C-alpha positions in Angstrom: 15.2 -3.1 24.6 16.0 0.1 22.6 13.6 0.7 19.7 14.7 3.0 16.9 12.4 4.8 14.5 14.1 6.4 11.5 13.2 9.2 9.2 12.3 7.8 5.8 14.7 8.8 3.1 13.4 7.0 0.0 11.9 9.2 -2.7 8.4 10.4 -2.1 8.0 8.6 1.2 6.1 10.8 3.7 5.0 8.2 6.3 6.6 7.2 9.6 6.7 3.8 11.3 5.6 5.0 14.8 3.4 7.7 16.1 3.2 9.3 19.6 0.3 6.9 20.3 2.3 3.8 19.5 5.5 5.1 21.1 3.7 5.4 24.5 2.5 1.8 24.2 5.9 0.5 23.2 7.5 2.3 26.2 4.8 0.7 28.4 6.0 -2.7 27.2 9.3 -2.0 28.9 11.3 -0.5 26.0 13.1 2.8 25.4 12.3 4.5 22.1 14.6 6.7 20.0 13.1 8.7 17.2 15.3 10.3 14.6 14.7 14.1 14.4 12.2 15.0 11.7 10.9 11.5 11.3 7.3 12.5 11.6 7.3 16.0 10.1 5.8 14.8 6.7 3.0 13.1 8.6 2.3 16.3 10.7 4.0 15.0 13.8 6.7 17.4 15.3 9.6 16.1 17.3 8.0 17.7 20.5 5.1 15.3 20.3 7.4 12.3 20.3 9.3 13.8 23.3 6.1 14.3 25.1 5.2 10.6 24.5 8.5 9.7 26.2 10.8 9.1 23.3 14.3 10.3 22.9 14.7 12.5 19.9 18.0 11.6 18.3 19.9 14.0 16.1 20.5 11.7 13.2 20.2 8.1 12.1 23.4 7.0 13.7 22.3 8.3 17.1 18.9 6.8 16.8 20.3 3.3 15.9 23.1 3.2 18.5 22.4 0.2 20.6 19.0 -0.5 19.0 17.7 -4.1 19.3 14.6 -3.3 17.2 14.2 -1.0 14.2 10.9 0.1 12.8 10.7 1.4 9.2 8.2 2.1 6.5 10.5 1.3 3.6 13.7 -0.8 3.4 16.7 0.9 4.9 19.1 2.5 2.4 22.2 0.5 1.6 25.7 1.7 0.5 25.5 4.2 -2.4 21.7 4.4 -2.3 21.4 7.8 -0.6 22.9 10.3 1.8 23.1 7.7 4.7 24.0 4.0 4.6 21.3 3.1 7.1 21.9 -0.7 6.7 25.5 -0.3 7.9 24.3 1.6 11.0 21.8 -1.1 12.2 23.4 -3.1 15.0 24.2 -6.8 14.4 21.5 -9.0 15.9 18.8 -6.3 15.7 15.2 -7.1 14.4 14.1 -4.9 11.5 10.4 -4.6 10.8 8.9 -2.8 7.8 7.6 -3.1 4.3 10.9 -4.3 2.8 10.0 -5.5 -0.7 13.1 -7.6 -0.5 14.7 -9.5 -3.4 17.4 -12.1 -3.0 20.2 -9.6 -3.1 18.6 -7.5 -0.4 17.8 -10.5 1.8 21.4 -11.7 1.4 22.5 -8.2 2.6 20.3 -8.4 5.7 21.7 -11.9 6.5 25.3 -10.8 6.0 24.7 -7.8 8.4 23.2 -10.2 11.0 19.8 -8.5 10.9 16.6 -10.5 11.5 14.4 -8.9 8.9 10.6 -9.0 8.9 8.7 -7.9 5.7 5.2 -7.0 6.9 3.8 -7.0 3.3 4.2 -10.8 3.3 1.9 -11.4 6.3 -0.5 -14.2 5.4 -4.2 -13.4 4.8 -5.5 -15.2 7.8 -7.8 -14.0 10.6 -5.1 -13.8 13.2 -3.1 -11.4 11.0 -5.9 -9.0 9.9 -5.0 -6.4 12.5 -1.3 -6.4 11.4 -2.1 -6.4 7.6 -0.2 -3.4 6.3 -1.3 -4.0 2.7 -5.0 -3.7 3.6 -4.7 -0.7 5.9 -2.7 1.2 3.3 -4.7 0.1 0.3 -7.9 1.3 2.1 -6.5 4.8 2.3 -5.1 4.6 -1.3 -8.6 3.9 -2.6 -10.0 6.8 -0.7 -7.2 9.2 -1.8 -7.6 8.1 -5.5 -11.1 9.3 -5.6 -10.3 12.6 -3.9 -7.5 13.1 -6.4 -9.8 12.3 -9.3 -12.4 14.8 -7.9 -9.7 17.4 -7.8 -8.6 16.7 -11.4 -12.1 16.4 -12.9 -13.3 19.7 -14.4 -17.0 19.0 -13.6 -18.7 17.7 -10.4 -19.3 14.2 -8.9 -23.0 14.6 -7.9 -25.9 15.7 -10.0 -26.4 19.4 -9.4 -29.7 21.0 -10.2 -29.6 24.8 -10.4 -31.7 27.6 -11.9 -29.1 27.7 -14.7 -29.6 24.1 -15.6 -28.6 20.6 -14.4 -25.1 19.0 -14.3 -25.2 15.2 -14.6 -23.6 13.0 -12.1 -20.1 11.7 -13.0 -19.8 8.2 -14.3 -17.1 6.5 -12.2 -15.7 3.0 -13.1 -13.5 1.2 -10.6 -11.3 -1.6 -12.0 -10.4 -4.1 -9.2 -12.6 -4.6 -6.2 -10.0 -5.5 -3.5 -9.5 -3.3 -0.4 -8.5 -0.2 -2.4 -11.3 -0.7 -5.0 -14.0 -1.2 -2.5 -13.0 1.9 -0.7 -12.9 3.8 -4.0 -16.4 2.6 -4.8 -17.7 3.7 -1.4 -16.0 7.1 -1.6 -17.2 7.8 -5.1 -20.7 6.9 -4.0 -20.5 9.3 -1.1 -19.4 12.1 -3.4 -22.5 11.4 -5.5 -21.0 9.6 -8.5 -22.8 7.0 -10.6 -20.5 4.1 -9.9 -19.8 0.8 -11.6 -16.9 -1.7 -11.1 -15.3 -4.8 -12.3 -13.1 -7.6 -10.9 -12.2 -11.1 -12.1 -12.7 -12.7 -8.7 -16.1 -14.3 -8.3 -16.7 -13.1 -4.8 -16.2 -9.5 -5.8 -19.4 -9.2 -7.8 -21.6 -9.4 -4.6 -19.2 -7.0 -2.7 -19.5 -4.5 -5.6 -23.3 -4.7 -5.5 -23.4 -4.4 -1.7 -21.9 -1.0 -2.0 -24.5 0.2 -4.4 -22.4 0.0 -7.6 -23.2 -2.0 -10.7 -21.1 -4.9 -11.8 -19.4 -4.9 -15.3 -17.5 -7.8 -16.6 -17.1 -11.0 -18.6 -17.9 -14.2 -16.7 -17.2 -17.8 -17.7 -16.0 -21.1 -16.1 -12.5 -19.9 -15.8 -13.5 -16.8 -13.9 -15.1 -19.0 -11.2 -11.6 -20.0 -10.0 -10.0 -16.6 -10.4 -9.0 -16.2 -6.7 -6.2 -17.6 -4.6 -6.7 -19.0 -1.1 -5.2 -15.7 0.2 -7.9 -13.6 -1.6 -5.7 -12.3 -4.4 -6.6 -12.4 -8.1 -5.1 -15.2 -10.1 -3.4 -14.8 -13.5 -5.9 -16.0 -16.1 -5.7 -17.0 -19.7 -5.1 -14.6 -22.6 -8.5 -15.6 -24.0 -10.3 -14.6 -20.8 -8.5 -11.2 -20.8 -9.4 -10.6 -24.4 -13.1 -11.2 -23.7 -13.0 -9.1 -20.6 -11.3 -6.3 -22.6 -14.2 -6.2 -25.1 -16.7 -5.7 -22.3 -14.6 -3.2 -20.5 -13.7 -1.2 -23.7 -17.4 -0.6 -24.5 -18.0 0.6 -20.9 -14.9 2.8 -20.6 -15.9 4.9 -23.6 -18.9 6.2 -21.6 -17.0 7.0 -18.3 -15.9 10.3 -16.9 -13.6 8.8 -14.3 -11.7 5.4 -14.2 -10.0 4.2 -11.0 -7.5 1.3 -11.6 -6.5 -0.8 -8.6 -5.8 -4.2 -10.0 -2.7 -6.0 -8.7 -1.5 -9.6 -9.0 0.7 -10.6 -6.0 4.4 -10.9 -7.0 3.8 -9.8 -10.6 3.8 -6.7 -12.7 0.4 -5.1 -12.7 -1.8 -6.3 -15.6 -2.6 -3.8 -18.4 -6.4 -3.4 -18.2 -6.8 -0.1 -20.1 -5.2 0.0 -23.5 -4.2 3.1 -25.5 -7.3 2.5 -27.7 -9.5 2.6 -24.6 -7.9 5.8 -23.4 -8.4 7.3 -26.9 -12.1 6.4 -26.7 -12.8 8.5 -23.6 -14.2 12.0 -23.7 -11.9 15.1 -23.3 -11.7 16.1 -19.6 -12.0 12.5 -18.4 -9.7 11.3 -15.6 -7.9 8.0 -15.1 -6.3 7.3 -11.7 -3.8 4.4 -11.7 -3.2 3.2 -8.2 -1.2 0.3 -9.6 1.5 2.7 -10.9 4.0 1.4 -8.4 3.8 -2.0 -10.0 4.0 -0.6 -13.6 0.4 0.5 -13.9 -2.9 -0.9 -15.2 -3.0 1.7 -18.0 -0.9 1.4 -21.1 -0.1 5.2 -21.1 0.7 5.5 -17.4 4.0 7.2 -16.6 4.7 6.1 -13.0 5.1 9.1 -10.7 3.5 11.6 -13.0 0.3 13.2 -14.1 0.0 13.2 -17.9 -2.4 14.6 -20.4 -3.2 12.6 -23.5 -3.6 13.9 -27.0 -7.4 13.6 -26.7 -7.5 15.5 -23.4 -7.7 12.6 -20.8 -5.8 13.2 -17.6 -3.9 10.1 -16.3 -2.8 10.3 -12.7 0.1 7.8 -12.3 1.3 8.9 -8.9 3.3 6.4 -6.9 3.0 5.7 -3.1 -0.7 6.5 -2.9 -0.9 5.9 0.9 1.9 8.5 1.2 -0.4 11.1 -0.3 -2.5 10.9 2.9 0.5 10.5 5.3 -1.0 11.3 8.7 -3.8 8.7 8.4 -1.5 6.2 6.7 1.2 6.5 9.4 -1.4 6.1 12.1 -2.7 2.9 10.7 0.7 1.5 9.7 2.1 2.2 13.1 -0.8 0.4 14.7 -0.2 -2.6 12.4 3.4 -2.8 13.6 2.4 -2.4 17.2 0.0 -5.3 16.9 2.7 -7.5 15.4 5.0 -6.6 18.3 2.5 -7.2 21.0 1.4 -10.5 19.5 5.0 -11.8 19.6 6.2 -10.0 22.8 7.8 -11.8 25.7 6.6 -9.8 28.7 9.1 -11.3 31.1 12.2 -10.9 28.8 10.8 -7.6 27.4 11.8 -8.5 23.9 10.2 -10.1 20.8 9.7 -13.9 20.9 8.9 -15.0 17.4 8.5 -18.8 17.2 9.8 -20.1 13.8 6.9 -22.4 13.4 4.2 -19.8 13.7 2.4 -19.1 10.4 2.6 -15.3 10.7 6.3 -15.4 11.7 7.1 -17.8 8.8 5.2 -15.6 6.4 7.1 -12.3 7.2 10.6 -13.5 8.3 13.2 -13.0 5.6 16.3 -13.6 7.6 17.2 -15.1 10.9 20.5 -15.7 12.7 22.5 -14.7 9.6 20.7 -16.8 7.1 18.0 -16.2 4.5 15.0 -18.3 5.7 12.0 -17.2 3.7 11.0 -20.0 1.2 10.6 -17.6 -1.7 14.2 -16.3 -1.3 16.2 -19.0 0.3 16.0 -21.2 -2.8 16.2 -18.3 -5.3 
């Protein structure tokens, strides 16, 4: 089987779907690998390293995809009119496409019409078997780390308490909103840098996780909050009354913070607004807000996705998108291993090709299209 790895062409995407490490392992599975020239440059991987790993370096997307039975991507392939190359039209009929596809009904229909078996890895179920192929977790972990590093760079003071002959600088007060994978990593990183860290999350299990990392818990708790978590570990949408009470507690706390890291996402929905304009206005000049949820609209009312903004009262709001892409070498390494694990889990060693049983929970979770039809429950009936 020929495996194609393309250069990512979507805006601000710096990652790559395979590394020399994973290319070697894919070749050992009995495949040939074609990597489009320049695919790894943004992640610090020159073409020569892919060649040394045994891959063919193809001149362009058409050459990389010629005869491919398996296509590895970070983001969804470009369609007609979306960019310089119609990648979708170049993917051979019958090929398996694996990536974080963020597909809607129209996109899924396009894959089905093209005869592509599309697997959206961001839909992998949160079960033990799928942990090592969980692209959301691996990328969110790095996003949480990078958010704190970016905050430290934008903050005009210091994270730790510094005692000098000229006087003492107090430790930064850091507040992390959302204690999922990204939030927990943000807490740990801010603590390592010497910040005085607090955090909040509506999920009941998060309180102990926050405390276990040495941060203090801030939040409103009632009977409703005890059931604020889905079976998959995501936060549930709660009532307007709960959010109003939570906002009162958070508003009083935010006014005292130097840095706020926002990471709250609700699966399949626009990110909830957790920090209002009034809360931003209450913060001290020089404070920094980092909005990791900017890709989903943002947790902060004043976030402008893709931009850093300075408010009238001197608060910096970092609304960058694609946070894992801001640490591309590490993000690519983990993402590529996630895809490799998925492949090896569903690999027929005799036939040397993927064997994905339709009744497997992981396969059902990620498969958008199969055999020219849309099969994912969330899209097939849309």
